[in-house]
C-alpha positions in Angstrom: 0.0 0.0 0.0 2.8 2.5 0.8 3.9 2.6 -2.8 0.4 4.0 -3.7 0.6 6.7 -1.0 1.4 10.3 -1.8 4.2 12.1 0.0 1.5 14.1 1.8 -0.2 10.9 2.9 3.1 9.6 4.1 3.8 12.7 6.1 0.4 12.6 7.8 0.4 8.8 8.4 0.1 7.5 12.0 3.3 6.3 13.7 3.1 3.7 16.5 5.7 4.0 19.3 6.1 1.2 21.8 8.7 1.7 24.6 10.0 -1.9 24.1 9.5 -5.0 26.0 7.1 -5.0 28.9 8.2 -6.2 32.3 4.9 -7.2 33.8 6.4 -8.1 37.2 5.8 -10.9 39.7 2.6 -12.8 40.5 1.6 -15.5 42.9 1.0 -18.9 41.2 -2.7 -19.3 40.3 -3.4 -15.6 40.3 -4.1 -13.3 37.3 -1.4 -10.6 36.7 -2.8 -7.4 35.3 -0.6 -5.1 33.3 -0.7 -2.6 30.5 1.4 -1.9 27.6 1.5 1.9 26.6 1.5 2.7 22.9 1.8 6.2 21.4 0.7 7.7 18.1 3.7 9.9 17.0 2.1 10.6 13.6 -0.7 12.9 12.5 -3.6 10.8 11.5 -5.4 8.5 13.9 -3.6 5.2 14.6 -6.0 2.4 14.2 -5.2 -0.8 16.2 -6.5 -3.4 13.9 -5.6 -6.4 15.9 -3.6 -7.4 19.0 -3.0 -11.1 19.9 -0.8 -13.6 21.4 -0.7 -17.3 20.6 -0.5 -18.0 24.4 -4.1 -18.7 25.7 -3.1 -17.5 29.2 -3.0 -13.9 27.9 -6.2 -11.9 27.6 -5.7 -8.7 25.6 -8.0 -5.7 25.4 -7.1 -3.5 22.7 -7.7 0.4 22.7 -9.7 2.2 20.2 -8.1 4.5 17.7 -5.2 6.7 19.1 -5.3 10.3 18.2 -2.2 12.2 17.1 0.3 12.7 19.9 -1.8 10.7 22.4 -1.1 7.6 24.3 -3.2 4.5 24.9 -2.9 1.4 27.1 -3.2 -2.1 25.9 -4.7 -4.0 28.9 -3.2 -7.5 29.4 -4.4 -10.1 31.9 -2.1 -13.1 32.4 -3.9 -16.1 33.9 -1.3 -18.2 35.7 -3.5 -21.1 36.8 -2.0 -23.6 34.5 1.6 -22.4 34.7 4.2 -23.6 37.2 6.5 -21.1 39.1 9.3 -19.7 37.0 10.2 -16.8 34.5 8.1 -16.4 31.3 8.3 -14.3 28.2 5.4 -14.3 25.8 5.0 -12.4 22.6 2.2 -9.9 21.8 1.7 -8.9 18.2 0.2 -5.5 17.5 -1.2 -4.8 14.0 -1.9 -1.1 13.1 -2.4 1.2 10.1 1.2 2.5 10.5 2.3 2.0 6.9 6.1 2.0 7.8 5.8 -0.7 10.5 2.3 -2.2 10.5 3.3 -5.1 12.7 5.0 -4.6 16.1 6.1 -7.5 18.3 6.6 -6.9 21.9 7.8 -9.4 24.6 5.8 -9.5 27.9 8.1 -10.8 30.7 6.7 -11.9 34.1 7.7 -14.2 37.0 5.3 -16.7 38.7 6.4 -17.2 42.3 
């Protein structure tokens, strides 16, 4: 799609910014760990979050609506630890948006079950 965009469209396009991997912290075994992943729109037009997912069924993700220019939003993530033994974990969350330069962002969610 970007090859069909005008220079003006590219200049006004949304730009997703994610701080990097998310350290969700520690949680007692069997509990649900709630965390949020901040995302920012550094572009001009609204950033549409088209889909956010993880292949890990323990993660429940609530995606934000469109993010206006210069604004931040939080992706809510609940990690259900019922079926997981104690230890350190790293799970990937995939964010798909209308940012033409990088429509797919992959973020690691790291957490520890005690």
